[in-house]
C-alpha positions as CSV (number, residue, x, y, z in Angstrom):
1,M,134.2,74.8,130.1
2,A,132.0,72.0,129.0
3,P,131.5,71.9,125.2
4,R,128.5,73.4,123.5
5,Y,126.8,71.7,120.6
6,V,125.3,72.5,117.2
7,I,122.8,70.0,115.8
8,G,121.0,69.6,112.5
9,T,121.5,68.2,109.0
10,E,120.8,71.2,106.7
11,V,124.4,71.5,105.6
12,P,125.0,72.7,102.1
13,P,127.9,71.5,99.8
14,P,131.2,72.6,101.3
15,G,132.8,75.5,99.4
16,G,129.6,76.6,97.7
17,S,127.2,75.0,95.2
18,R,128.6,73.2,92.1
19,E,125.7,74.2,90.0
20,H,124.1,77.6,89.2
21,E,121.0,78.0,91.3
22,G,118.2,80.5,90.9
23,T,116.7,79.8,94.3
24,V,117.4,77.6,97.3
25,H,114.8,76.2,99.7
26,V,114.5,77.7,103.1
27,T,114.3,75.0,105.9
28,K,110.7,74.3,106.8
29,V,109.6,75.0,110.4
30,E,108.2,71.4,110.8
31,D,111.6,70.0,109.8
32,V,113.4,72.1,112.5
33,R,110.7,71.0,115.1
34,Q,111.2,67.4,114.2
35,T,115.0,67.7,114.4
36,L,114.8,69.2,117.8
37,Q,112.3,66.5,119.0
38,V,114.3,63.5,117.6
39,T,117.6,64.8,118.8
40,R,116.3,65.7,122.3
41,Q,114.9,62.2,122.6
42,A,118.2,60.7,121.6
43,F,120.2,62.7,124.2
44,W,117.7,61.7,126.9
45,H,117.7,58.1,125.9
46,L,121.5,58.0,126.5
47,G,121.2,59.8,129.8
48,L,122.7,63.0,128.4
49,E,120.2,65.5,129.7
50,S,122.9,67.8,130.9
51,A,124.6,67.8,127.5
52,W,121.3,68.6,125.9
53,E,121.2,71.8,128.0
54,R,124.4,72.8,126.2
55,V,123.0,72.6,122.7
56,A,123.4,76.1,121.4
57,A,122.2,76.1,117.8
58,V,120.5,74.3,115.0
59,V,121.9,74.2,111.4
60,V,119.3,75.4,108.9
61,Q,119.2,76.9,105.4
62,P,118.0,80.5,105.6
63,G,118.0,80.8,101.8
64,V,121.5,82.0,101.1
65,E,124.0,80.3,98.8
66,F,126.9,81.0,96.4
67,G,128.6,79.2,93.7
68,D,131.1,79.6,90.9
69,D,129.4,82.6,89.3
70,F,126.4,83.6,91.5
71,V,125.3,84.7,94.9
72,L,121.8,84.2,96.4
73,D,121.1,87.1,98.7
74,Y,119.2,86.7,102.0
75,Q,115.5,87.4,101.7
76,P,114.1,88.0,105.2
77,E,110.5,87.6,104.1
78,A,111.2,84.1,102.8
79,A,112.7,83.1,106.2
80,F,110.1,84.9,108.3
81,D,108.4,81.8,109.7
82,L,111.7,80.1,110.4
83,A,113.0,83.1,112.2
84,R,109.9,83.4,114.4
85,F,109.9,79.7,115.3
86,I,113.3,79.7,117.1
87,E,112.0,82.4,119.5
88,S,110.0,79.7,121.2
89,E,113.3,77.9,122.0
90,P,115.0,80.6,124.3
91,R,118.4,78.8,124.5
92,L,118.8,78.3,120.8
93,V,119.8,80.2,117.7
94,Y,120.4,79.1,114.1
95,E,123.7,78.4,112.4
96,A,123.9,79.5,108.8
97,H,126.4,78.2,106.3
98,S,127.4,79.7,102.9
99,T,127.1,83.3,104.0
100,D,130.0,84.2,101.8
101,Y,129.6,87.3,99.6
102,Q,126.4,88.5,101.5
103,D,126.6,92.3,101.9
104,S,126.7,94.0,105.3
105,R,123.0,94.6,105.4
106,N,122.2,91.0,104.6
107,L,124.5,89.8,107.4
108,Q,123.0,92.1,109.9
109,N,119.5,90.9,108.9
110,L,120.6,87.3,109.3
111,V,121.8,88.0,112.9
112,R,118.6,90.0,113.6
113,D,116.6,87.0,112.5
114,H,118.4,84.6,114.9
115,F,120.8,83.2,112.3
116,A,123.5,84.2,114.8
117,I,126.3,81.8,113.9
118,L,127.7,82.7,110.5
119,K,130.0,80.5,108.6
120,V,132.4,82.0,106.0
121,G,135.4,80.7,104.1
122,P,135.9,81.3,100.3
123,A,134.9,85.0,100.6
124,L,138.0,85.6,102.8
125,T,140.4,83.7,100.5
126,F,138.9,85.4,97.5
127,A,139.7,88.7,99.1
128,F,143.3,87.6,99.6
129,R,143.5,86.4,96.0
130,E,142.1,89.8,94.8
131,A,144.8,91.7,96.6
132,V,147.6,89.4,95.5
133,F,146.5,89.6,91.9
134,A,146.4,93.4,92.1
135,L,150.0,93.4,93.4
136,A,151.1,90.9,90.6
137,M,149.6,93.2,87.9
138,M,151.5,96.1,89.4
139,E,154.7,94.1,89.4
140,E,154.2,93.3,85.7
141,A,153.8,97.0,84.9
142,L,156.9,97.9,86.9
143,L,159.5,95.2,86.2
144,P,161.1,93.6,83.2
145,P,160.1,90.0,82.5
146,G,163.3,88.4,83.9
147,E,162.8,90.0,87.3
148,R,159.1,89.3,87.9
149,S,157.6,86.7,90.2
150,N,155.1,85.6,87.5
151,L,152.9,84.5,90.4
152,I,149.6,84.3,88.4
153,A,151.2,82.1,85.7
154,V,152.9,80.0,88.4
155,L,149.6,79.5,90.2
156,D,147.8,78.5,87.0
157,D,150.5,76.1,86.0
158,V,150.3,74.3,89.4
159,M,146.5,74.1,89.1
160,V,146.7,72.6,85.6
161,R,149.2,70.0,86.7
162,H,147.2,69.2,89.9
163,P,143.5,69.6,89.0
164,E,142.1,67.5,91.8
165,H,141.0,70.5,93.8
166,W,139.1,72.4,91.0
167,Q,138.2,70.2,88.1
168,K,134.9,68.8,89.3
169,Y,133.8,72.3,90.3
170,Y,134.7,74.1,87.1
171,P,132.9,72.7,84.0
172,G,133.1,74.3,80.6
173,T,135.5,74.8,77.7
174,P,139.2,75.1,78.4
175,A,138.9,78.9,78.1
176,Q,136.0,78.9,80.6
177,Q,138.0,76.7,83.0
178,A,141.0,79.0,82.7
179,F,138.9,82.0,83.7
180,K,137.3,80.1,86.6
181,R,140.7,79.0,87.9
182,K,141.6,82.6,88.5
183,Y,138.3,84.4,89.2
184,S,135.6,82.0,90.4
185,L,133.7,82.9,93.5
186,S,134.2,79.3,94.6
187,D,137.9,80.2,94.9
188,R,139.3,76.7,94.5
189,I,142.7,78.5,94.0
190,R,142.9,78.7,97.8
191,Y,144.2,75.1,97.9
192,Y,147.3,76.0,95.9
193,W,148.9,78.8,97.9
194,I,150.9,76.2,99.9
195,A,152.5,74.7,96.8
196,P,156.3,75.1,97.1
197,E,156.7,76.9,93.8
198,V,153.8,79.2,94.5
199,K,155.3,80.1,97.9
200,V,158.6,81.0,96.3
201,A,156.8,83.2,93.7
202,F,154.7,84.9,96.4
203,E,157.8,85.7,98.4
204,R,159.5,87.1,95.4
205,L,156.5,89.3,94.6
206,L,156.5,90.8,98.1
207,K,160.3,91.4,97.9
208,N,160.0,93.0,94.5
209,L,157.3,95.4,95.5
210,G,158.7,96.1,98.9
211,E,162.0,97.5,97.5
212,Q,160.5,100.7,96.0
213,P,157.4,103.0,96.6
214,L,154.5,102.1,94.5
215,P,153.7,104.8,91.9
216,L,150.5,106.8,92.6
217,S,149.2,106.0,89.1
218,L,149.4,102.3,89.6
219,V,147.9,102.5,93.0
220,S,145.0,104.4,91.5
221,Q,144.6,101.8,88.8
222,F,144.8,98.6,90.8
223,L,144.2,99.7,94.5
224,P,142.0,102.8,94.3
225,G,141.0,102.4,97.9
226,W,144.6,103.2,98.9
227,Y,145.0,106.2,96.5
228,A,143.4,108.8,98.7
229,R,145.4,107.7,101.7
230,M,148.7,107.9,99.8
231,R,147.8,111.4,98.7
232,A,146.8,112.5,102.2
233,T,149.8,111.0,104.0
234,G,152.4,111.1,101.3
235,S,153.7,107.8,102.7
236,A,154.4,104.5,101.0
237,I,152.0,101.5,101.4
238,P,153.3,98.5,103.3
239,I,152.6,95.5,101.0
240,E,151.4,93.2,103.9
241,A,148.9,95.9,104.9
242,I,147.3,95.7,101.5
243,L,146.7,92.0,101.9
244,L,145.5,92.2,105.5
245,E,143.1,95.1,104.8
246,N,141.4,93.3,101.9
247,I,140.6,90.4,104.1
248,G,139.8,92.8,107.0
249,A,137.2,94.5,104.9
250,V,135.2,91.3,104.6
251,L,135.6,90.5,108.3
252,Q,134.5,94.0,109.2
253,D,131.0,93.3,107.8
254,Y,130.8,90.1,109.8
255,A,132.0,91.8,113.0
256,L,129.4,94.6,112.5
257,A,126.7,92.0,112.1
258,V,127.7,89.9,115.0
259,G,128.4,92.9,117.3
260,D,128.5,92.0,121.0
261,S,126.6,88.7,120.7
262,N,127.9,85.6,122.4
263,F,127.9,83.7,119.2
264,P,130.9,83.3,116.9
265,L,131.8,83.9,113.3
266,I,133.1,80.5,112.1
267,F,135.7,80.2,109.3
268,E,134.9,77.4,107.0
269,D,137.5,76.3,104.5
270,K,136.6,73.0,102.9
């Protein structure tokens, strides 16, 4: 199949905003109109009329953003004019970046309002990190120090020794930076899972917790969503299932929003 194209310049900072924002501007209709006009002329000037017919979407800012410690929710009324404008371009929809951490209703409203290509990244890796940390805390409660993976400490040690992926994103005091390295919504920790010592600690964590059933009391404390299932089935929890389901819960909201549309969910990890 011939490629399809997305045009436009309203691309936010990769991986979320570096500053706390109270609001973010919604792309103006006149700016979208100008983008379409200028880009169409450029395609035609180069004899690429057939390629122009394969332009599927325009990148815009619908008013959503997230950063280290905040999420700006989608406000349909603020994007009303923008949403109505694209209806005059029957082949086109919008592409929306930084939709991480929007709830299910917001995602559905975005798609309803023609922001049909949704980009997500850190929200998925954050969900993975949450599940791994829950498992690491259970391991700490179950095993003596010499047998633990110490995964959380190993991760932080690697991040401190190699700060290039997080330092410019996490301002503040040393204590504030230490908190952000673990729990920031920007989830810069995602760049460190491939470090050799982290991979070794992660495999040890899975091995340690896979050798015995997890106690109900710890499941209730750290993984309450699984507690009722354990009580109902009486069966042990596969450790890998915990990791996959935490990510799957985020994906489920996107899948529900996108539904049967022909436009994709795009994973963005920059």
